Backbone as JSON, one array per atom type, in Angstrom:
{
  "sequence": "MTIKTIPPSRTSGRDRAERRLAFRMTAPSLVIMALVAAVPIGYAIWLSLNQYSVRTAGLSRFVGLENYINALASQEWWAAFGQTFLFAGLSVSLELILGTAMALLLNLAFKGRAVLRTVVLLPYAIITVVSAITWQTMFQPNMGLVTNVLSTLGLPGGDVVWLGEHGYAMAVIVMADVWKTTPFAALIILAGLQVISAETYEAAELDGASKWQTFVNITLPLLRPAIVLAAIFRTMDALRVFDLPFVLTRGANGTESMSMLAYTQLRENRLVGEGSALSILTFLTVMVVSVIYVRFAGGNIRDVAKEEQ",
  "N": [[112.41, 16.78, -38.59], [109.5, 14.86, -38.76], [108.03, 11.93, -37.41], [105.66, 9.65, -38.42], [103.37, 7.88, -36.49], [101.69, 4.8, -36.1], [98.42, 4.43, -34.97], [97.61, 2.56, -31.97], [95.2, 1.06, -32.04], [94.71, 0.71, -34.77], [96.95, -0.82, -35.44], [96.6, -3.16, -33.88], [94.21, -4.07, -35.03], [95.09, -4.64, -37.61], [96.87, -6.72, -37.04], [95.09, -8.66, -36.08], [93.62, -9.14, -38.4], [95.63, -10.22, -40.04], [96.21, -12.55, -38.61], [93.78, -13.92, -38.86], [93.75, -14.29, -41.63], [96.02, -15.91, -41.91], [95.16, -18.16, -40.5], [93.01, -19.02, -42.11], [94.41, -19.76, -44.41], [96.05, -21.83, -43.56], [94.28, -23.62, -42.46], [93.08, -25.79, -44.06], [95.3, -27.56, -44.41], [95.91, -28.1, -41.72], [93.59, -29.43, -40.92], [93.71, -31.75, -42.53], [96.11, -32.87, -41.56], [95.35, -33.31, -38.91], [93.35, -35.24, -39.27], [94.83, -37.33, -40.43], [96.44, -38.02, -38.27], [94.52, -38.45, -36.24], [92.7, -40.47, -37.04], [94.08, -43.09, -37.16], [94.9, -43.18, -34.45], [92.46, -43.02, -33.11], [91.27, -45.4, -34.03], [93.03, -47.28, -32.95], [92.56, -46.85, -30.22], [89.88, -47.74, -30.08], [90.27, -50.47, -30.75], [91.76, -51.2, -28.51], [89.88, -51.3, -26.54], [88.53, -53.58, -26.86], [88.31, -57.16, -27.1], [89.78, -59.44, -29.17], [89.52, -62.28, -31.29], [91.81, -63.88, -33.2], [91.87, -66.31, -34.42], [89.23, -67.23, -34.69], [86.82, -66.06, -36.76], [84.94, -63.09, -36.41], [84.53, -63.44, -33.7], [84.51, -61.61, -31.01], [84.61, -59.24, -28.31], [83.42, -56.5, -26.32], [85.41, -55.06, -23.88], [85.98, -52.86, -22.41], [88.0, -51.08, -20.16], [89.57, -53.19, -19.49], [91.8, -54.34, -20.79], [93.73, -52.32, -20.41], [93.93, -52.29, -17.63], [94.9, -54.87, -17.13], [97.34, -54.63, -18.45], [98.68, -52.6, -16.99], [98.9, -53.9, -14.61], [100.69, -55.87, -15.06], [103.95, -57.34, -14.82], [105.6, -57.3, -17.01], [105.03, -54.95, -18.48], [105.88, -52.87, -16.74], [108.54, -53.54, -16.47], [109.44, -53.18, -19.12], [108.83, -50.46, -19.31], [110.61, -49.3, -17.39], [113.08, -50.09, -18.53], [113.0, -48.78, -20.96], [113.05, -46.05, -20.2], [115.5, -46.05, -18.9], [117.24, -46.55, -21.04], [116.64, -44.24, -22.6], [117.44, -42.17, -20.85], [120.24, -42.64, -20.53], [121.22, -42.63, -23.22], [120.35, -40.12, -24.3], [121.56, -38.29, -22.54], [124.32, -38.78, -23.0], [124.42, -38.16, -25.71], [123.82, -35.42, -25.75], [126.0, -34.35, -24.36], [128.24, -35.22, -25.92], [127.36, -34.21, -28.36], [127.4, -31.46, -27.92], [130.16, -31.04, -27.56], [131.03, -31.86, -30.07], [129.76, -29.97, -31.7], [131.01, -27.61, -30.87], [133.57, -28.11, -31.83], [133.1, -28.28, -34.6], [132.37, -25.71, -35.06], [134.62, -24.2, -35.08], [137.03, -22.3, -36.95], [138.75, -23.67, -39.5], [140.85, -25.28, -41.94], [139.27, -27.43, -44.19], [136.92, -27.76, -42.81], [134.3, -27.98, -43.81], [134.33, -30.49, -45.04], [134.78, -32.14, -42.82], [132.43, -31.69, -41.38], [130.56, -32.9, -43.05], [131.42, -35.59, -42.95], [131.09, -36.17, -40.24], [128.33, -36.07, -39.97], [127.48, -38.28, -41.35], [126.82, -40.82, -40.0], [124.19, -40.33, -39.07], [122.73, -40.38, -41.36], [122.59, -42.99, -42.08], [120.54, -45.86, -42.37], [118.66, -47.03, -39.6], [118.33, -49.79, -39.1], [120.38, -50.91, -40.64], [122.56, -49.81, -39.33], [122.21, -51.06, -36.83], [122.64, -53.77, -37.47], [125.32, -53.63, -38.18], [126.53, -52.97, -35.71], [125.8, -55.23, -34.3], [127.34, -57.18, -35.61], [129.9, -56.27, -34.94], [130.08, -56.89, -32.24], [129.99, -59.63, -32.07], [130.73, -62.72, -30.52], [134.08, -63.9, -30.39], [134.53, -63.36, -33.12], [133.83, -60.78, -33.71], [134.71, -57.33, -34.31], [135.11, -55.57, -32.09], [135.2, -57.33, -29.86], [137.41, -58.9, -30.57], [139.48, -56.99, -30.61], [139.49, -56.17, -27.92], [140.18, -58.59, -26.7], [142.73, -59.06, -27.8], [144.19, -56.92, -26.76], [144.05, -57.53, -24.14], [142.07, -56.49, -22.49], [139.24, -55.92, -20.28], [136.15, -57.54, -21.1], [136.63, -58.83, -23.46], [136.08, -61.54, -23.54], [133.37, -61.65, -23.22], [129.97, -62.3, -23.91], [128.43, -60.0, -25.36], [125.87, -59.22, -26.33], [124.36, -61.12, -25.16], [124.18, -60.98, -22.44], [122.86, -59.62, -19.44], [122.78, -56.14, -18.97], [125.26, -55.72, -20.39], [124.13, -56.02, -22.91], [122.3, -53.89, -22.99], [124.15, -51.82, -22.88], [125.42, -52.01, -25.39], [123.27, -51.35, -27.1], [122.8, -48.71, -26.28], [125.25, -47.53, -26.99], [125.17, -47.9, -29.78], [122.98, -46.29, -30.44], [123.87, -43.77, -29.57], [126.09, -43.4, -31.24], [124.81, -43.17, -33.72], [122.91, -41.04, -33.53], [124.02, -38.84, -32.26], [125.18, -36.94, -34.09], [122.83, -35.61, -34.95], [121.98, -34.18, -32.67], [124.25, -32.59, -32.44], [124.06, -31.05, -34.75], [121.81, -29.42, -34.27], [122.7, -28.01, -32.01], [124.95, -26.8, -33.07], [123.74, -25.0, -34.82], [122.65, -23.27, -32.92], [125.03, -22.26, -31.84], [126.06, -20.74, -33.93], [124.44, -18.57, -33.97], [125.21, -16.97, -31.9], [126.75, -13.92, -31.36], [129.89, -12.6, -32.54], [130.79, -10.34, -31.26], [130.05, -10.61, -28.61], [131.84, -12.51, -27.57], [134.18, -11.1, -27.99], [133.86, -8.95, -26.23], [133.94, -10.34, -23.8], [136.56, -11.26, -23.89], [137.97, -8.85, -23.76], [137.33, -8.17, -21.18], [138.93, -9.86, -19.81], [138.27, -12.53, -19.44], [138.73, -16.03, -19.13], [139.08, -18.92, -21.37], [137.56, -21.06, -20.38], [135.88, -19.73, -18.56], [134.49, -18.11, -20.35], [133.14, -20.07, -21.8], [131.51, -21.26, -19.81], [130.03, -19.11, -18.74], [129.02, -17.68, -20.89], [128.77, -19.09, -23.43], [127.39, -21.58, -22.79], [124.96, -20.66, -21.37], [123.74, -19.17, -23.49], [123.42, -21.17, -25.31], [121.47, -22.71, -24.27], [118.67, -22.75, -25.16], [118.97, -24.17, -27.65], [120.11, -26.59, -26.79], [118.08, -27.57, -25.14], [116.08, -27.9, -27.04], [117.22, -29.91, -28.66], [117.31, -31.91, -26.73], [114.59, -32.37, -26.28], [113.66, -33.37, -28.8], [115.3, -35.67, -29.06], [114.69, -37.15, -26.75], [111.96, -37.75, -27.09], [112.15, -39.38, -29.33], [113.8, -41.44, -28.37], [112.21, -42.63, -26.4], [110.43, -43.97, -27.94], [111.79, -46.07, -28.99], [112.49, -48.83, -31.04], [113.58, -50.28, -33.28], [116.4, -50.68, -32.83], [116.72, -52.37, -30.38], [115.16, -54.47, -31.36], [116.51, -55.54, -33.58], [119.07, -56.06, -32.52], [118.84, -57.59, -30.08], [116.31, -58.69, -29.89], [114.79, -57.93, -27.77], [115.66, -59.34, -25.56], [117.41, -60.09, -22.45], [116.98, -57.86, -20.71], [116.35, -55.67, -22.4], [113.99, -55.02, -23.61], [111.77, -52.74, -24.99], [109.03, -50.37, -24.52], [107.64, -50.08, -26.94], [108.47, -52.4, -28.24], [107.33, -54.38, -26.63], [104.6, -53.91, -27.07], [104.52, -54.53, -29.8], [105.18, -57.27, -29.72], [102.97, -58.38, -28.38], [100.93, -57.66, -30.14], [101.62, -58.49, -32.8], [103.11, -60.93, -32.72], [102.0, -62.52, -30.63], [99.41, -62.25, -31.34], [97.46, -60.85, -29.96], [95.28, -58.64, -30.24], [93.7, -56.63, -28.96], [95.05, -56.35, -26.46], [97.65, -55.67, -27.35], [97.1, -53.27, -28.68], [96.27, -51.71, -26.53], [98.68, -51.52, -25.1], [100.13, -50.08, -26.98], [98.75, -47.63, -26.95], [99.24, -46.87, -24.31], [102.0, -46.49, -24.47], [102.03, -44.34, -26.26], [100.69, -42.4, -24.68], [102.52, -42.14, -22.6], [104.76, -41.0, -23.9], [103.54, -38.62, -24.71], [102.93, -37.38, -22.25], [105.5, -36.95, -21.22], [106.38, -35.2, -23.18], [104.68, -32.98, -22.73], [105.55, -32.25, -20.18], [108.2, -31.53, -20.72], [107.79, -29.33, -22.5], [106.37, -27.66, -20.8], [108.13, -27.0, -18.66], [110.81, -26.73, -19.75], [110.17, -25.13, -21.94], [109.41, -22.76, -20.71], [111.89, -21.9, -19.75], [113.18, -21.35, -22.15], [111.67, -19.2, -23.07], [112.3, -17.31, -21.1], [115.01, -16.93, -21.59], [114.85, -15.74, -24.12], [113.56, -13.33, -23.49], [115.52, -12.15, -21.89], [117.53, -11.74, -23.78], [116.31, -9.85, -25.38]],
  "CA": [[111.69, 15.73, -39.3], [108.5, 14.21, -37.91], [107.81, 10.51, -37.7], [104.27, 9.29, -38.23], [103.16, 6.64, -35.75], [100.4, 4.15, -36.36], [97.66, 4.28, -33.73], [97.57, 1.19, -31.48], [93.99, 0.36, -32.47], [94.88, 0.3, -36.16], [97.94, -1.89, -35.45], [96.0, -4.39, -33.37], [93.26, -4.53, -36.03], [95.84, -5.25, -38.71], [97.38, -8.01, -36.55], [93.99, -9.63, -36.05], [93.3, -9.5, -39.79], [96.68, -11.1, -40.53], [96.05, -13.85, -37.97], [92.63, -14.58, -39.49], [94.17, -14.72, -42.96], [96.93, -17.04, -41.73], [94.37, -19.32, -40.1], [92.27, -19.51, -43.27], [95.32, -20.37, -45.36], [96.61, -23.07, -43.0], [93.22, -24.5, -41.94], [92.95, -27.08, -44.78], [96.43, -28.44, -44.08], [95.76, -28.51, -40.33], [92.51, -30.42, -40.86], [94.23, -32.99, -43.1], [97.08, -33.42, -40.62], [94.61, -33.81, -37.75], [92.69, -36.48, -39.66], [95.86, -38.35, -40.61], [96.86, -38.46, -36.94], [93.42, -38.84, -35.37], [92.04, -41.71, -37.47], [94.76, -44.28, -36.63], [94.88, -43.18, -32.98], [91.1, -43.38, -32.7], [91.05, -46.82, -34.3], [93.81, -48.03, -31.95], [91.82, -46.76, -28.96], [88.74, -48.64, -30.19], [90.77, -51.84, -30.65], [92.23, -51.47, -27.15], [88.72, -51.48, -25.66], [87.89, -54.83, -27.24], [89.12, -58.37, -27.11], [89.56, -60.05, -30.47], [90.06, -63.61, -31.57], [92.35, -63.93, -34.55], [91.62, -67.64, -34.98], [87.82, -67.41, -35.01], [86.31, -64.83, -37.36], [83.74, -62.51, -35.82], [84.45, -63.67, -32.27], [85.13, -60.52, -30.29], [83.69, -58.66, -27.31], [83.83, -55.23, -25.73], [85.89, -55.3, -22.52], [86.23, -51.59, -21.73], [89.38, -50.79, -19.74], [90.19, -54.41, -18.97], [93.14, -54.49, -21.37], [94.62, -51.37, -19.75], [94.12, -52.74, -16.25], [95.8, -56.02, -17.18], [98.68, -54.17, -18.85], [99.3, -51.87, -15.87], [99.13, -54.84, -13.51], [101.68, -56.87, -15.47], [105.36, -57.02, -14.6], [106.25, -57.07, -18.3], [104.88, -53.54, -18.85], [106.72, -52.01, -15.9], [109.94, -53.83, -16.83], [109.7, -52.47, -20.38], [108.77, -49.03, -18.98], [111.88, -48.92, -16.77], [114.18, -50.27, -19.47], [112.91, -47.71, -21.98], [113.52, -44.8, -19.61], [116.94, -46.19, -18.68], [117.87, -46.34, -22.35], [116.48, -42.84, -23.0], [118.26, -41.32, -19.99], [121.66, -42.81, -20.83], [121.56, -42.24, -24.58], [120.16, -38.69, -24.51], [122.6, -37.57, -21.79], [125.59, -38.88, -23.72], [124.3, -37.46, -26.99], [123.9, -33.97, -25.53], [127.38, -34.01, -24.0], [129.09, -35.39, -27.11], [126.89, -33.31, -29.41], [127.91, -30.12, -27.62], [131.59, -31.03, -27.87], [131.17, -31.94, -31.53], [129.34, -28.69, -32.27], [132.08, -26.65, -30.6], [134.67, -28.41, -32.75], [132.7, -27.95, -35.97], [132.18, -24.26, -35.17], [135.92, -23.57, -35.23], [137.44, -21.98, -38.32], [139.96, -24.37, -39.9], [140.81, -25.8, -43.29], [138.61, -28.73, -44.27], [135.79, -27.83, -41.88], [133.11, -28.45, -44.52], [134.47, -31.94, -45.23], [134.6, -32.76, -41.51], [131.0, -31.63, -41.04], [129.88, -33.93, -43.85], [131.8, -36.9, -42.43], [130.5, -36.33, -38.91], [126.89, -36.25, -40.1], [127.17, -39.5, -42.09], [126.1, -41.84, -39.23], [122.77, -40.04, -38.95], [122.1, -40.67, -42.65], [122.5, -44.44, -42.26], [119.3, -46.45, -41.88], [118.87, -47.57, -38.26], [118.47, -51.25, -39.18], [121.73, -51.18, -41.13], [123.44, -49.47, -38.22], [122.08, -52.09, -35.8], [123.3, -54.99, -37.96], [126.76, -53.37, -38.1], [126.94, -53.09, -34.31], [125.64, -56.63, -33.93], [128.5, -57.88, -36.13], [131.09, -55.83, -34.21], [130.12, -57.47, -30.9], [129.86, -61.07, -32.12], [131.81, -63.37, -29.77], [135.2, -64.57, -31.09], [134.74, -62.92, -34.49], [133.51, -59.37, -33.84], [135.84, -56.4, -34.25], [135.31, -55.06, -30.73], [135.62, -58.41, -28.97], [138.77, -59.3, -30.94], [140.4, -55.94, -30.16], [139.58, -56.25, -26.46], [140.92, -59.81, -26.35], [144.12, -58.87, -28.19], [144.81, -55.96, -25.83], [143.93, -58.03, -22.77], [141.18, -55.62, -21.74], [138.0, -56.57, -19.87], [135.08, -57.57, -22.08], [136.99, -59.59, -24.64], [135.47, -62.88, -23.49], [131.98, -61.48, -22.84], [128.94, -62.33, -24.95], [127.86, -58.7, -25.06], [124.43, -59.17, -26.61], [123.71, -62.23, -24.47], [124.23, -60.82, -20.99], [122.13, -58.47, -18.91], [123.65, -54.98, -18.75], [126.11, -55.55, -21.56], [123.27, -55.83, -24.08], [121.82, -52.51, -22.96], [125.29, -50.94, -23.2], [125.61, -52.02, -26.85], [122.17, -50.59, -27.7], [123.04, -47.29, -26.0], [126.38, -47.09, -27.83], [124.72, -47.83, -31.17], [122.11, -45.12, -30.59], [124.7, -42.58, -29.42], [126.9, -43.25, -32.46], [123.99, -42.79, -34.86], [122.09, -39.83, -33.39], [124.77, -37.68, -31.74], [125.26, -35.87, -35.11], [121.59, -34.83, -34.98], [122.07, -33.21, -31.57], [125.33, -31.65, -32.77], [123.58, -30.14, -35.79], [120.94, -28.42, -33.64], [123.52, -27.17, -31.12], [125.79, -25.98, -33.95], [122.91, -23.88, -35.27], [122.6, -22.33, -31.8], [126.34, -21.62, -31.71], [126.29, -19.77, -35.0], [123.62, -17.39, -33.71], [125.91, -16.14, -30.92], [127.55, -12.92, -32.08], [131.32, -12.54, -32.21], [131.01, -9.21, -30.35], [129.9, -11.1, -27.24], [133.11, -13.12, -27.18], [135.2, -10.04, -27.95], [133.67, -8.22, -24.98], [134.43, -11.2, -22.72], [138.02, -11.28, -23.97], [138.44, -7.57, -23.26], [137.16, -8.19, -19.72], [139.92, -10.75, -19.23], [137.7, -13.85, -19.15], [139.44, -17.16, -19.72], [138.28, -19.73, -22.29], [136.6, -21.81, -19.6], [134.88, -18.79, -18.05], [133.65, -17.71, -21.48], [132.28, -21.19, -22.13], [130.52, -21.5, -18.75], [129.2, -17.94, -18.46], [128.44, -17.09, -22.11], [128.36, -20.08, -24.44], [126.36, -22.5, -22.29], [123.65, -20.01, -21.2], [123.15, -18.81, -24.78], [123.12, -22.41, -26.02], [120.43, -23.45, -23.55], [117.51, -23.08, -26.01], [119.31, -25.21, -28.63], [120.31, -27.85, -26.07], [116.75, -28.03, -24.72], [115.38, -28.38, -28.24], [117.81, -31.2, -29.0], [116.89, -32.87, -25.7], [113.17, -32.71, -26.51], [113.56, -34.24, -29.97], [115.94, -36.96, -28.83], [113.96, -37.91, -25.72], [110.75, -38.29, -27.69], [112.55, -40.46, -30.23], [114.35, -42.54, -27.58], [111.13, -43.32, -25.69], [109.71, -44.79, -28.92], [112.79, -46.93, -29.62], [112.03, -50.17, -31.4], [114.41, -50.99, -34.25], [117.69, -51.11, -32.29], [116.61, -53.61, -29.59], [114.55, -55.54, -32.15], [117.55, -56.17, -34.41], [120.24, -56.48, -31.75], [118.59, -58.57, -29.02], [114.91, -59.13, -29.88], [114.22, -57.58, -26.47], [116.15, -60.22, -24.51], [118.44, -59.61, -21.52], [116.66, -56.55, -20.15], [116.39, -54.6, -23.41], [112.69, -54.87, -24.27], [111.2, -51.4, -24.82], [107.56, -50.33, -24.53], [107.19, -50.33, -28.31], [108.71, -53.81, -28.55], [106.33, -55.17, -25.91], [103.34, -53.76, -27.81], [104.68, -55.29, -31.05], [105.14, -58.69, -29.4], [101.59, -58.76, -28.09], [100.05, -57.42, -31.29], [102.0, -59.21, -34.02], [103.58, -62.29, -32.49], [101.03, -63.25, -29.81], [98.1, -62.05, -31.97], [96.53, -60.29, -28.99], [95.05, -57.34, -30.85], [93.26, -55.67, -27.95], [96.12, -56.11, -25.49], [98.73, -54.95, -28.02], [96.64, -51.9, -28.92], [96.3, -51.0, -25.24], [100.08, -51.2, -24.82], [100.52, -48.99, -27.89], [98.16, -46.38, -26.45], [99.99, -46.51, -23.09], [103.27, -45.93, -24.94], [101.71, -43.01, -26.8], [100.38, -41.5, -23.56], [103.77, -41.88, -21.88], [105.54, -40.03, -24.68], [102.83, -37.35, -24.7], [103.1, -36.78, -20.93], [106.88, -36.45, -21.15], [106.44, -34.02, -24.06], [104.04, -31.86, -22.04], [106.45, -31.82, -19.08], [109.32, -30.82, -21.36], [107.34, -28.03, -23.01], [105.93, -26.83, -19.67], [109.26, -26.49, -17.88], [111.89, -26.27, -20.63], [109.66, -24.03, -22.75], [109.49, -21.54, -19.91], [113.28, -21.46, -19.73], [113.5, -20.76, -23.44], [111.04, -17.88, -23.12], [113.07, -16.44, -20.22], [116.25, -16.56, -22.3], [114.48, -14.8, -25.2], [113.3, -12.03, -22.88], [116.79, -11.58, -21.46], [118.26, -11.26, -24.96], [115.67, -8.64, -25.86]],
  "C": [[110.73, 15.04, -38.34], [108.27, 12.79, -38.37], [106.36, 10.18, -37.4], [104.19, 7.95, -37.5], [101.78, 6.1, -36.04], [99.66, 3.99, -35.05], [97.6, 2.82, -33.3], [96.36, 0.42, -31.97], [94.11, -0.13, -33.9], [95.87, -0.86, -36.26], [97.34, -3.21, -34.98], [94.97, -4.95, -34.35], [93.94, -5.2, -37.19], [96.39, -6.61, -38.29], [96.28, -9.06, -36.53], [93.61, -10.08, -37.46], [94.34, -10.45, -40.36], [96.58, -12.49, -39.9], [94.88, -14.62, -38.58], [93.0, -15.1, -40.88], [95.09, -15.94, -42.87], [96.17, -18.31, -41.35], [93.6, -19.9, -41.28], [93.19, -20.26, -44.24], [95.87, -21.71, -44.86], [95.55, -24.06, -42.55], [93.09, -25.81, -42.72], [94.08, -28.06, -44.45], [96.32, -28.96, -42.65], [94.68, -29.58, -40.19], [92.99, -31.77, -41.39], [95.21, -33.66, -42.15], [96.39, -34.01, -39.4], [93.93, -35.14, -38.07], [93.7, -37.62, -39.81], [96.33, -38.9, -39.26], [95.72, -39.04, -36.13], [92.8, -40.18, -35.75], [92.77, -42.96, -36.96], [94.73, -44.35, -35.11], [93.49, -43.57, -32.48], [90.8, -44.85, -32.91], [91.81, -47.69, -33.3], [93.13, -48.0, -30.59], [90.63, -47.7, -28.96], [89.17, -50.11, -30.07], [91.17, -52.19, -29.23], [91.09, -51.7, -26.17], [87.97, -52.78, -25.96], [88.87, -55.98, -27.13], [88.77, -59.14, -28.37], [90.15, -61.45, -30.51], [90.52, -63.63, -33.01], [92.01, -65.26, -35.22], [90.18, -67.81, -35.43], [87.25, -66.1, -35.52], [85.03, -64.39, -36.67], [83.6, -62.71, -34.33], [85.22, -62.56, -31.54], [84.12, -59.97, -29.29], [84.3, -57.39, -26.75], [84.21, -55.48, -24.26], [86.19, -54.0, -21.78], [87.71, -51.39, -21.43], [90.13, -52.02, -19.25], [91.6, -54.62, -19.5], [94.15, -53.55, -20.71], [94.93, -51.81, -18.32], [95.09, -53.92, -16.2], [97.22, -55.6, -17.53], [99.4, -53.48, -17.68], [99.58, -52.77, -14.67], [100.21, -55.86, -13.84], [103.11, -56.4, -15.2], [106.08, -56.7, -15.91], [106.17, -55.6, -18.7], [105.83, -52.66, -18.05], [108.2, -52.29, -16.13], [110.31, -53.1, -18.11], [109.71, -50.96, -20.17], [110.1, -48.56, -18.39], [113.05, -49.03, -17.72], [114.18, -49.2, -20.56], [113.44, -46.4, -21.42], [115.0, -44.87, -19.27], [117.7, -45.95, -19.97], [117.81, -44.87, -22.75], [117.38, -41.94, -22.16], [119.74, -41.41, -20.34], [122.0, -42.27, -22.21], [121.43, -40.74, -24.79], [121.21, -37.88, -23.76], [123.94, -37.59, -22.52], [125.55, -38.12, -25.04], [124.38, -35.95, -26.83], [125.32, -33.55, -25.19], [128.29, -34.09, -25.22], [128.67, -34.46, -28.24], [127.36, -31.89, -29.19], [129.39, -30.01, -27.95], [131.83, -31.06, -29.38], [130.81, -30.62, -32.19], [130.4, -27.62, -32.05], [133.25, -26.86, -31.55], [134.32, -27.98, -34.18], [132.52, -26.45, -36.17], [133.5, -23.51, -35.32], [136.25, -23.32, -36.7], [138.76, -22.69, -38.62], [139.77, -24.94, -41.3], [140.2, -27.2, -43.29], [137.42, -28.87, -43.35], [134.54, -28.37, -42.56], [133.15, -29.97, -44.72], [134.22, -32.67, -43.92], [133.13, -32.76, -41.1], [130.23, -32.71, -41.79], [130.15, -35.32, -43.29], [131.12, -37.17, -41.09], [129.01, -36.63, -38.99], [126.5, -37.55, -40.81], [126.43, -40.55, -41.25], [124.6, -41.6, -39.14], [122.01, -40.36, -40.24], [121.93, -42.16, -42.89], [121.19, -44.95, -41.67], [119.57, -47.16, -40.56], [119.08, -49.08, -38.28], [119.87, -51.63, -39.65], [122.75, -50.9, -40.04], [123.4, -50.55, -37.15], [122.77, -53.39, -36.21], [124.82, -54.83, -37.87], [127.25, -53.54, -36.67], [126.79, -54.52, -33.81], [126.85, -57.46, -34.39], [129.76, -57.53, -35.35], [131.22, -56.51, -32.85], [129.85, -58.97, -30.91], [131.0, -61.72, -31.35], [132.8, -64.08, -30.7], [135.46, -64.07, -32.5], [134.42, -61.44, -34.69], [134.74, -58.49, -33.68], [136.14, -55.97, -32.81], [135.82, -56.15, -29.81], [137.05, -58.88, -29.29], [139.8, -58.28, -30.46], [140.58, -56.0, -28.64], [140.38, -57.47, -26.03], [142.41, -59.65, -26.66], [144.86, -57.96, -27.21], [144.72, -56.42, -24.38], [143.03, -57.18, -21.9], [139.91, -56.38, -21.34], [136.94, -56.48, -20.97], [135.39, -58.37, -23.32], [136.34, -60.96, -24.69], [133.99, -62.83, -23.11], [131.08, -61.59, -24.06], [128.07, -61.09, -24.74], [126.34, -58.68, -25.24], [123.66, -60.29, -25.91], [123.72, -62.11, -22.98], [123.52, -59.53, -20.57], [123.1, -57.34, -18.59], [124.53, -54.7, -19.94], [125.25, -55.31, -22.81], [122.72, -54.41, -24.14], [122.93, -51.53, -23.32], [125.52, -50.87, -24.7], [124.52, -51.2, -27.54], [122.37, -49.1, -27.48], [124.16, -46.77, -26.88], [125.96, -46.95, -29.29], [123.85, -46.59, -31.4], [122.91, -43.82, -30.49], [125.51, -42.34, -30.69], [126.05, -42.71, -33.61], [123.38, -41.41, -34.72], [122.79, -38.66, -32.73], [124.93, -36.59, -32.81], [124.0, -35.02, -35.21], [121.6, -33.77, -33.89], [123.13, -32.16, -31.87], [124.87, -30.63, -33.8], [122.7, -29.05, -35.19], [121.77, -27.47, -32.77], [124.45, -26.28, -31.94], [125.01, -24.79, -34.49], [122.78, -22.83, -34.17], [123.91, -21.58, -31.61], [126.52, -20.51, -32.73], [125.43, -18.52, -34.85], [124.32, -16.43, -32.74], [126.86, -15.19, -31.65], [129.0, -12.93, -31.62], [131.61, -11.41, -31.24], [130.9, -9.64, -28.88], [131.2, -11.7, -26.74], [134.22, -12.07, -27.1], [135.09, -9.23, -26.66], [134.18, -9.03, -23.8], [135.94, -11.25, -22.7], [138.62, -9.98, -23.46], [138.33, -7.48, -21.74], [138.13, -9.13, -19.03], [139.39, -12.13, -18.88], [138.52, -14.94, -19.84], [138.52, -17.94, -20.66], [137.19, -20.49, -21.54], [135.5, -20.9, -19.05], [133.94, -18.33, -19.16], [132.66, -18.82, -21.84], [131.16, -21.35, -21.1], [129.54, -20.34, -18.64], [128.53, -17.33, -19.7], [127.89, -18.16, -23.04], [127.22, -20.97, -23.94], [125.01, -21.83, -22.05], [122.97, -19.66, -22.52], [122.79, -20.04, -25.62], [121.94, -23.17, -25.4], [119.2, -23.73, -24.41], [117.79, -24.19, -27.02], [119.48, -26.56, -27.96], [118.97, -28.43, -25.63], [115.98, -28.58, -25.91], [115.9, -29.74, -28.67], [117.38, -32.27, -28.01], [115.45, -33.3, -25.91], [113.04, -33.7, -27.67], [114.13, -35.63, -29.68], [115.23, -37.78, -27.77], [112.71, -38.53, -26.29], [111.08, -39.48, -28.6], [113.04, -41.67, -29.44], [113.25, -43.32, -26.85], [110.31, -44.2, -26.64], [110.63, -45.83, -29.56], [112.22, -48.33, -29.86], [113.07, -50.93, -32.22], [115.73, -51.5, -33.67], [117.57, -52.37, -31.42], [116.01, -54.76, -30.39], [115.61, -56.28, -32.96], [118.66, -56.77, -33.56], [119.95, -57.63, -30.8], [117.21, -59.2, -29.04], [114.27, -58.91, -28.5], [114.7, -58.44, -25.33], [117.15, -59.5, -23.61], [118.21, -58.18, -21.07], [116.71, -55.42, -21.14], [115.04, -54.38, -24.09], [112.11, -53.49, -23.96], [109.67, -51.49, -24.82], [107.02, -50.63, -25.92], [107.37, -51.8, -28.7], [107.69, -54.7, -27.87], [104.98, -55.1, -26.62], [103.39, -54.56, -29.12], [104.56, -56.79, -30.78], [103.71, -59.16, -29.15], [100.7, -58.68, -29.33], [100.35, -58.34, -32.46], [102.34, -60.67, -33.76], [102.58, -63.12, -31.68], [99.61, -63.13, -30.35], [97.04, -61.58, -30.98], [96.27, -58.83, -29.39], [94.66, -56.3, -29.81], [94.35, -55.32, -26.96], [97.27, -55.32, -26.11], [98.35, -53.51, -28.31], [96.66, -51.09, -27.64], [97.73, -50.62, -24.87], [100.59, -50.08, -25.73], [99.99, -47.65, -27.41], [98.88, -45.94, -25.17], [101.35, -45.92, -23.45], [103.08, -44.52, -25.47], [101.45, -42.0, -25.68], [101.64, -41.16, -22.76], [104.62, -40.84, -22.59], [104.88, -38.66, -24.64], [103.0, -36.64, -23.36], [104.5, -36.2, -20.78], [107.03, -35.21, -22.02], [105.84, -32.8, -23.38], [104.92, -31.34, -20.92], [107.62, -31.03, -19.64], [108.91, -29.41, -21.78], [106.98, -27.1, -21.85], [107.11, -26.21, -18.95], [110.39, -25.96, -18.76], [111.44, -25.12, -21.5], [109.7, -22.72, -22.01], [110.9, -21.0, -19.84], [113.68, -20.79, -21.04], [112.91, -19.36, -23.56], [111.8, -16.87, -22.25], [114.34, -15.97, -20.9], [115.95, -15.54, -23.4], [114.22, -13.41, -24.64], [114.58, -11.36, -22.44], [117.56, -11.01, -22.63], [117.65, -9.99, -25.53], [115.98, -7.43, -24.99]]
}
């Protein structure tokens, strides 16, 4: 029996035709999406290059990069910058660790697994503001659930005003974020677990590998693309955090994020140009971190794909 092969030139021509067709079909949506994103960003950039007076109509002037220079020279920006990255580093690290453990548990075959998966994912479905109010109530001095339990058991922290002290306030915000968004990381990692074939584990078992060796040498390397993807999504979201510190502390006690600082200048202080400049700096920070993630983590994902092929 003979097998007909398609000449390479014909195959490449067909691929080019399919790519052109795909581009034509997606071009309208891409243009609309670009406009939806570009118009607000462009307007924010224009506002950041001007100084506006909210009290006097029509009183404004072009100041160029002055708003950016003042922002980068201010201690408030760098304090918010450091606090945002501290929050992102702590919360994302804990979410990846707990999300991996949660995904491993949910991947096991046992009775009631579907119900457990639904229950575990419930925190992620709760609105962030509602979640923040719940955590605020739990850590109220003398009447909160957590403070009462700690006081009753004689443990440290029972007499602490958690949301009113530096360090403790950040700890509450991190815990609230971890509780809410760990299920999201677990869901992505669980999807990665279910792609791993059972034959791989059977081969490791035949070779005499222990459970720990199988986890370290097989599960973790094959889960790397899913873990990296979860890390990218969660880091980008954590660097833009606003609602949790806004509801819990209003940015007090070392919890003000970059987004909160921009909001304070723009909405509360009515400094339109300065607030817009801070918003653009926040946007650029998130974009730079995204590029770094894609540049280095994306290469690792491509390497794993090549190894599997």
